[in-house]
Residue, then its C-alpha position, 0 to 999 in steps of 0.5 A: m500500500n505504501r508503494i501506491v501512496e508513493k506513486t500518488l506523490t509523483l503526479p502533478p496536483i489539480t484542485l477542486a476549483e480547476m476540476s469544476g468544469i469536469k463534472l461529467m454528470n451525463r457520461t459513459d463509465t468503463k470499469f476495470i479490476a486490478t490487483l494493487d501490483q497492477l495499480h502500482k504499474f499503472l500509476a507509474a505509467v500515467h506520469g505526464k499524462y494525468y493530474i491527481q486531485e488534491i484537496d487540502g494537501k490530501r491525494i487519497a480521499s475517504y468515502h462512506t456510502t449507504y445503498y438503498d433498495t426495496a424490501d425484495y431487492q428490486m434494484y439488485s435483481i434488475h442488475h443481476a438479471g443483466r438489464q441495461v436500464r437500471e437505477k441505484i439510490r445511495v447516500r454518500t459522505y465525503l469523509d474528509s470534507d464531511q459533505t453528504f449527498f443523496e444520489i440517484k444514478n440511472k443507466n440507460n440502454h446506450g450505456r450512459t449514466k446520469k447522476k442527480r444529487i442533492s446535499i443533505i445535512g448528514h449520512n443518517a439524515i434521510e428522515q429529517e430531509h424528507e421535505n427535500i427528498i420526496p420531490f427530488m425522488a418524484k422527479h428523478a427516481w423510479y421509487t418513492i421514499e416509502e418503498i426503499s430502506p438502507v441495505i448495505e454500506n461501504w467504505f473505501s479510499r479513492i484516488t481521482l485522476v484527470n487527463i491533461d486535456k481535462t476531458e475525462r476522470l479516472t477514479i481508483d477505489f481500494n481498501l473496500r469494506f462492506h457491511h450488510l445492514k439486513s444480513n449483518g454480513n461483512d467482507q473486504l477487498q484488501h488487494v483489489a482496486i476498481i478503476e473507473l474511466k468516466r468521460d463524455g462519450n467516446v473521446p480519446s483516452p490515454a488511459l486505455d492504452i496504458l491499461r492494456e499495457v499493464r494487462i488490466k482488464r475491463s470488467g463490470f463492478s457494482k459496489y452495491c451488487i458485488g458487496s451485497a453478493l459477498t455479504n448476503r448469501q440469500l441473494k441470487r448470485n449466479n450471474f455474478k459468479e464468474r466475477l466473484t471467482m475472479i476477485a477471489k483469485m486476485e485477493n488470494n494470489r497476490 
C-alpha cells in the first residue's frame, strides 16, 4: 500500500476549483479490476499524462456510502438479471470534507449514466430531509421514499485522476469494506482496486492504452451488487459468479 501512496506523490496536483468544469454528470463509465501490483504499474505509467486531485494537501480521499433498495431487492435483481436500464439510490459522505449527498444514478440502454444529487445535512439524515427528498425522488427516481430502506454500506479510499486535456476522470477505489445492514454480513477487498474511466462519450483516452499495457482488464463492478453478493448469501448470485471467482483469485494470489 505504501508503494501506491508513493506513486500518488509523483503526479502533478489539480484542485477542486480547476476540476469544476469536469463534472461529467451525463457520461459513459468503463470499469476495470486490478490487483494493487497492477495499480502500482499503472500509476507509474500515467506520469505526464494525468493530474491527481488534491484537496487540502490530501491525494487519497475517504468515502462512506449507504445503498438503498426495496424490501425484495428490486434494484439488485434488475442488475443481476443483466438489464441495461437500471437505477441505484445511495447516500454518500465525503469523509474528509464531511459533505453528504443523496444520489440517484440511472443507466440507460446506450450505456450512459446520469447522476442527480442533492446535499443533505448528514449520512443518517434521510428522515429529517424528507421535505427535500420526496420531490427530488418524484422527479428523478423510479421509487418513492416509502418503498426503499438502507441495505448495505461501504467504505473505501479513492484516488481521482484527470487527463491533461481535462476531458475525462479516472477514479481508483481500494481498501473496500462492506457491511450488510439486513444480513449483518461483512467482507473486504484488501488487494483489489476498481478503476473507473468516466468521460463524455467516446473521446480519446490515454488511459486505455496504458491499461492494456499493464494487462488490466475491463470488467463490470457494482459496489452495491458485488458487496451485497459477498455479504448476503440469500441473494441470487449466479450471474455474478464468474466475477466473484475472479476477485477471489486476485485477493488470494497476490
